N, C-alpha and C positions, 0 to 999 in steps of 0.2 A: 504494500500500500504506500502511496506517496501522494502528497498534496501540498497546497499552499493557500494562503489568504493574504491579500495585500490591500492596504488602504491607500489608494491613489490620491484621494482628497476627501474632505468631509462629506462630499455628495456622491462619491463613487468608490465602491469597494468591489473586489472580485475574488473568487476562489475556485479552485479546481482540485478534485480528488480522483485518483484512479486506483482501483483495487483489482488485483489479479490473484485468483486461486487456481492453481494448476489442475487441469482436467475437471474443472468445475464451472467457474464463472469469471467474466470480466465485467466490472461495473465502472462507469465513468460518470462523474457528477460535476456540474459547473453552476456557479451562481454569480449574480451581479446584484448589488443592492446599494441603496443610498437614500438621501433625502434632498428634496429641492425646496429651497427657501422661496416662498411666494411673496407677492407684492405687499400683502398685509401682515408680514412677519410669520405667517403660518407655514407649516411644513407639509409637503406631500411626500410620503415615503413610498419607495418602490422596491420590488423584489422580483427577480427573474431567476428561475431555476430550470435545469435540464438534466435528465438522467437517461443513461443508455445501459442496458444489461443484455449480455448474450452468453450462452454456454460455450465452453471450449473443450478441446481435447476429448477425453472419454465421457464427458457430460455426466459426471457422477451424480449431479443433482437433477438430472433430466434435461430435456431440451428447454432452453430459455431464450426468448427473443422479445424484449419489451423496451419501450421508451416512454418517457413522460416529460412534460414540461409544465411549469406553473408560472403565473404572473399575478402579482398582487399590488394594489395601490391602496394606501391608507391615508386618510385625512383626519387630523386631530383638531377638534374645535376649541381647545383650551385658550387660544389667543382671542377667541370671540367671547370669552367669559364662560364657556361651557366646559370646565375642567372635568376630565374623565370620560367625555363623549368622543367617540371615533366612528367614522364611516369607512367601510372597506369593500372593495370589489376584488374578488379572487377567482381566477380560472385555472383549472387543471385539465390537461388533455393527456390521456393514456392510450398507448397503441400497443396492440398485441397481434400475433398472427391471426388472419381472418379465415384460414383454412388449415386442415391437417390435425395432427394428434394433439397439439397444444393450443388449438384455436380457442379464442374467447372474444368477448365483445369489447371493441374499442369504446372508450367513454370520455365524454367531455362534461365537466361540471363547472357551472358559474354560480358563485355565491355573492349575494348582496347583503352585507351586514351593517347593522347599527348597534353599537355596543356602549354600555355605560359602566364604568368602574366606580363604585361608591367611594366617596372621599371622607366620610365621617369615621371617627374612631370606633364607634359601636359596631359597624359592619364593614370595616376596612378589610380588603381582600375579596369582597364579593363583587361579582360582575354579572350583568345580564346582557345577553346578546339576542337580538332578533335577526333571523336569517331567512332569506328567501333563496332556495336552492333550485336550480334548473339543471337536471341531469339528462343527458342525451346518450343513448347507447346504440351502437350499430349492430346489425345482424351478423352472424358468422356461421361457418360450416365446419362442424367437428366430426372427426372420424368415429368417435364413440357415441355422440349425441345426435348426429345429423344436423339439419338446418335449425338454427335457433334465432328467433327474432330478438332484437334488442328492445328492452322495455324502457321507455322514457319516464322520468319521474319529475314532478314539480312538487316541492314541499315548502311549508312555512315551519320554521323551527324556532323554539325559544330555548336557549341554553343558559343555565345558571351555573357559574363556577365559583368556587371558594378556594382561595390560595392561603393555605395555612402557613403561618410563620412561627418558627420555633426558636 
């Protein structure tokens, strides 16, 4: 395994990791992230990630051939007097073989989030997130399962988290 992460500037960072397991798998991962200072002193954070996996040699873990990428934008409303409130758009796209023994559905998911992290001492560490998720799946042809239709899903989720501090 080898990798690096470098901070080019406060608004641009990049990293790369490559993992090789003989007769098993190669994994390559890259990311770029940072924050853009906007005209009203607010920041727009961005994240881009890409991953590629494939089996190699004797394929001791079975046949693997996948890739995925993600893109996320986050806006923090604290400069507008709404400390703890963020809005986020995130998309993830996963690709797998469409035919053959390891076929499965390619999937794209887009999430629209509005999150509030409580700022008072009594409930510090509690956050509530409202998410609309749009999931699209493609059909595929599997040797064992035959033709399978991808099932699209639209969901509204409410997520409550508590971050314990010891």
